N, C-alpha and C positions, 0 to 999 in steps of 0.2 A: 795514339789512343789515349794519351794522358790529358787530363784536365786538372784544373786546380780546385774545382768545386763539385764535380759530378762523380758518382760511382762509376766503376769500370764495366764495360761491355754491354752492348745491345745486340739484339738479334740481327738488326739491320747492319750494324757495324761488323758483326761476325761474317755476314754474307759478303760484304765488301772486302774484308780481309782474305776470304777464300779466293775471290777473283784476283786480287793483287798478288797473293802469295805464290800462285802458280807461275807468275811472270818473273819472280825474283830468282836470281841465280846465286846470290850471296848477300849476307848482311853481317853487321857487327855482332859479336857475341854479346850476350846479356851482361849487364853491368850491375854490381852490387853497390848500394847507396848507404849501407850501414844500419838499416832498420831491422826490426824483429822478423823472425821466421818461425812458423809453426813446425818445430823440429819433430816433436812427438805429441800428437794431439788427438782429441776426440771430436768427432762431428756429432752435433746434437740436432737431429732433424725435427722440424715442427711442421706437421701437415695441417694446414689451416684452410678450412673451407669445405665445400661439399665433395670430398674425395670419393671416387669409386674404390671399393675395397681391393679389387684386382689390380688397379693401377697403383694404389698405395703399396701393396705388397711387392709389385714388380720393381718399383723404385727403391724400396727398402732393401730388397735382395741385391739389387745392383750396387747400392751404396755400401753394403757390407763387403761385396767383392772388390769394390774400388779401394776401400781402406785396407783390405788384405793385400792388394797389389802394392799399395804404398808402403806396406811393411815388408815387401820383397817376397811374398808368398809365391811358390812355384817358379821362382826366377831361374832362368837357365844358368848353367855353370859360368863362373867368371864374369857375371854381369851384375848390375844393380839397376834399380829403377832410375829413370832419368832425373827425377827430382832430388835424388840424393846429392847430386852435385850442387844443389842450391840449399842444402841443409835439412831437407825433409826426409826423415828416415822411417817413421812408422805412424800409423793412425788406426783409429777404431771408431765404432758407432755406439753412442750411449743409448740405453733404454730400448724400448720397443716402439715400433711405428704405431702412432695413434692419431685419430682424427679428432681434433679438439674443438672445432667450431663449425657449425653447419648453418649458414645463413639461408634465408628464403629467397634472396635476390642475388644476382651476380655481384661479385666483389670487384671493386676498383680501389686499390690501396696506394697511397703515396708512401714515400720513404718514411715520413713522420708517422703515418698510420702503422706501418710495419714495426717501427721501433716501439710504439705504444703497445702493440700486441705482444711483442717480445717481453717488454717490461712486466706486463700483466701476467704472462705465463711464468716468468721468473718469480714473481711475488707469490704466485699460487703453488710454486714448486713443480710445475709442469716442465719447465726448462731449467737447466742448471744456470748458475750465475756466470757472468762473463769471467774469463780467466785468460792467462797468457797461453794456455794449452787447450782452448776450446773454440770451436767454430760453430756458431748457431746457423743452421741451414733452414731458412724460412721458405716453405714450399706451398705454392698456390695451384689449385687444380684447373683443369680445362675450363675455359669460359671466364676465369678470373684474370684481372689485369694488375700488374705493377706499373704505376704511371711513370716511374723513372726510366726503367728498362725492363725487358722481360727476363733478363738474367744479369746479375751484377753482384759484386762484393763490395762491402763498405765497412765502416767501423764507427764507434762512438768515442774513439781515443785508443791509445795503446793498451792492449789487453782486453779490448771490447770489440770482438770481431763477429761479423755476420755476413751471410750471402743470401741472395734471393733468386729463386728459379720458379718460373711458371710452367705448367705442363704444356702449354701451347708454344713455348719457346723451343723451336726445333733445330736440330735433332735433340729431343728432350733429354735423354740420358747423357749424351755427350756434353750438353750444356752444363748439366750438373757437375760432371767431371772437370770441365773447363773452369767453372767457378771455384770448385774445391782446390784444384791445382794452383790457381792464381791467388786465391786467398791464403793458401799455405805458404807460398813463396813471397807474398807481399801483403800481409794482413792489414798493415796500418797505412794503406795507400792514402796519399794526400796529407798524411799526418807525419809519418816518419818512415818513408819508403825504404824497402829492402832491395829486392831485385826488380828489374824491368819485367813487364808482364810476360810470363813464360809461355803461354799458349797463343796469345794474340798474333804473333808473327807467323803462325803455322796453319796449314790446311791439311795436315796429315792425320791419319787415324789408324787404329789397328784393333783387332778382335782378340780378347782374352776369354778365359773360361766363364766369366760372368757377363760379358757383353762388350760393346764397342767403347773405345777410349780415344780421345784426341791426343795427338803427339805434342809434346812440349819441345821448346828449342833446346838442342843439345850442344852445349859449348864445346864438348870434346870432339865433335865432328863439324862444328861451325855451321850447323844447319838444323833442320827440323827432324825429330826422331820419327822413324816409321815403324819401330818395334816396341817403344816404351822402355827400352833398356839401353845402357851404354856399357862398354867393356871396362873391366878392371884388370889389374895384373893377375895373371894365372896363378892359382894357388900352388904352393910348393909343399902341400901336405904329404908327409912321407908315408911309406908303408903300403900295405895291401888292404883291400876292402872285400868283405863278403856281405852280400845284401840279398834281401828277399822282398819282392813286391807282390802285392795283392790288389785285386780290383778296387778302385775307389776314386772319388772325385773331390774329396775333402782337400782344401788348400793346406800347404805345408811350408814351413820355413826351416831351413837347414843351416847349420854352421859346422865347420870342420877345422880341426887343428888349431883351436884358439886357446890361449892362456885363460886361466880362471878369470882374470880381470876383464878380458875381452868378452868372454862368454857371459859373465855375470852382468856386465853393462848392457848387453843385448837382451838378456832375460828381463832385467828390471824395466827396460824400455817396452818390451812386448807385454808384460804382465797386465798392465792397465788397459790394454787393447783387446784382452780376451784371448790370449794364447797360453797354452800349458804344455808341459813336456810330454812328448810321446815316446821319445828315445833319448837316452843320455848315456854316453860312454866316456868316462875319464880313462886316459892311458898315459903311460910314462915313456918319455923319450929323452935320452941324455940326462936323466935324473930329474927332469921337470915334468909336471903334470899338464896335459893338454886335454881338450874336451871336443867331442863330437856331439851334436845335439840336433834333434828334430822336434819342432813344436807343431801343434794342431790347434784349431779354434776350440776354446773351452773357457768357461769361467768357474770350473770346479775348484774347490779349495785344494791347496797343496802345501806340504812342508818339505823342505830339502835340507840336508846337511852334507857338507863337503869335506872329505879328507879327515874323517874322525877315526880315532882308535876304537876298537871293537867294544871295549867296556863302556866308553862314552855313548856309543851308538845304542847299546842295549839299555843303558840307563834312560836315554831319551825315549826309546820305544816303550819302556815300561811306564813312563810318565804319560805318553800320549795315547797308549792303547785304550784305557778306559774312557777316553774322550772321543773314541770312534775314528781312529786313524789306522790304516793298514798299508803295508808295503806295496808300492807300485813299481819301483825300480830299486835294485840294490846291486852295487858293483864294487867288489873288493879289488884292490890293486896294490902292488908292492913298490915301495920307495926305499931303496937300500935293502935293509933287512926287515923293515916294518910293514905290516899289512894295514892299509887304511881303507876306509869305507866311504863311499858316496851313496846316499840313499834318498829316495823320494817317497813320501806317503800321500795317500788320497783318502777322502772320507769313506769309511766303511765300518761295518760291525761284523763282517764275515769272519768265520773261524780261520785260524792260520797256525801253521807249525813252521819254525825256522831252525836250521842248524848252521853253524858257522865254523869254517876252518876244519872241516872233516875230511878224512881220507875217503877215497872212492868206495871202498868196500863197506865202510861204516855207513855211508849214505845209502848204498844199495840195501844193506841189512835193515836200516830204518824204514826205507820205502817198502820193502817186503812185509814189514810188520804192520804198516798203516794202510797199505793198499786196500785190503779187504774191509777196512773201516770207512772207506769212502774218501780217501785223500788222493789228490793228483798234483803234479808239479805245476806251480805258478811261475816260479823263477828258479834259475840255476846258473851258476857261474863258476867255471874252473879257473884256476890261476896257479902259478908255480912259485913256490917258496923254497929256496935252498935246494933246488932240483926236484922237489916233491910236488906233485899235483894235488892240490886241495880243492874242496868244494864248499861253497855257500849255497844252500838250497832252501826254497820256501814252497810249502804245499798249501793248498786250499781245498775246501770240501767239494767233491765231484765224484761221479761214477763213470765219467766219460772214458772210452777206450783210449789207450796210450801205448806207444812204442818208444823206447829209449835206446840210444847207443852212446857209449862213453869212450872218449879217447881214441877215436877211430881216425885213420888216415883219410885224406880227402876222397881219394878214388873209391875206397871201400864204402865210405858214407854215401857217395853218389850212386854206386852200384846198388846199395840197399834201397835208396830212394827210388831208383828206376824199377825195382821190384814192387815196392809199396804203392807207387803212384796209381797204377791201374786198379789197385784194390781199394782205392778211396781213402788214402792217407795224405795229409798235408802237414807242412812244418808248423809247429807250435812254438818251439824254441830252437835256436841254432847258435852255438857258442864256439867260435874258433879261438885257439890260443897257441902259443909257441912254446914247445918244450924240447930242449936239446937241439935247437935249430930246425925242428920239424913242426909244421903246422898240423895240429890235431883238432878233431871236432867232437863236441858233445851235441847230440841232436835229439829232439823230442817231436814225435808226430802225433796228430790227433785225427779222428775220422772227419773227412771233408772231401768234397769234389770241386771246390772253387778253383778258379784259375790261379796260377802262381808262376812267377819268374824268379830265378835265382842266378846270381853270379858268385864265383868263388875266387878269391885271391887276385882281384883285379887292381891295377894301379888306380890312383885317384882320378886321373884325367879320363881313363876309360870308363870308370864307374860313373862319373858325372855325365859323360856323353851318353851313356846308356840311360841314365835318369832323365836327361833332357829329351831323349827320343821317346821314352815310355810315358812321361807325364801327360802330354796332350791326349794320349790314347786312353786315359783313365786308369793309370796304375799309380799306387802310392806305396811308400816304404812301410813295411811291417817290421823289418829288422835290418840293422846295419851295424857292422863291427869292423873297426880298423885295427890292424895289428902289425 
């Protein structure tokens, strides 16, 4: 499929590949030729021509899902997306889908015409400039023609990458995925090639939560992927997990048992692609701090601090409070004899009351005094210092009903929940911790009748297997704590 002068992939060639791929029993693994790869990149779609709004939205939604998949959203346990083995680890979509040009006659565009249109949009600020982490995706509607091929990827030099897909190039959405995959793994084709074409050898495809996706060649199995994922070494994350799922279809990216360096590298990579923290739990094992994290799609502002002393945390909060930041996550943990804090703030001007390092009875007394004033728990975290259980708690304005239990054994907490469930109470906060070798629970319930699934004290492998079973059925993590 390589040429020295033409862009890659035609619809005709794709059909021929499908015919021949079924007859092949084996082929050589893909080879790397040293060129650039779009490791962490943004797809910039440019809908050019008389697009129907419903088709434009369908494609944009698909494109968002596709880039989430490339970022490893909803990935089964101990797997990674196939393209990770070629250096592609995350992606996102820039801006909003827009129809920028609406001619009165059918379009027929050469590659030169397409480049001119891209340059004009870049000059007008409609499209971002070329970069080593950007893929311009030029999209033509039904009835329009790209004279080179109906789907291909090309470049104007290293760091100047684009792909073209026409709506009539079928199967339409899979062709988009095909070109995004191959542009990501070999963006400077014919100039400074990286990998052999990753999708051309394959005729496999699979369905994910956002639609159909073609399989890429998987060097780990020396053949074409039928799932879109390949196996990685099973995690050895220690400890036990308590988790709560609630109904949802929002994509999620998870990470467990990572050092700060590994966690932060992943966060920095995901940030620009529109992922923000949903859950964050630092924990201490062998005197070292590790992180469990869950991200969800969002572009909301966020401030984080990691491993700060309480006085520094309070000083920071006093500084950013009048700027409109409020706590989203706060987790105290103990290293040696020192209590440290990891905290995340999000934009808000909501009222808030916090207490730090308080004994339980003091927390209860405070809550009893502010309950009638319309304050309810937003966050609460027990932790053990020198054998004593202390609490950090945050309240926000609310008059919602609430039931709390503190420092209960697991079975007692479950028995209480079995009583509360048919009365219309569901978990709002659940915090397990270990004290004197015993796992204890602090739990908070709120009025609700929504569905919910909980597991208590499961090992990591069992927890992840449960997640993989629940995810396709529309369940997402609301809480997860390892200990």
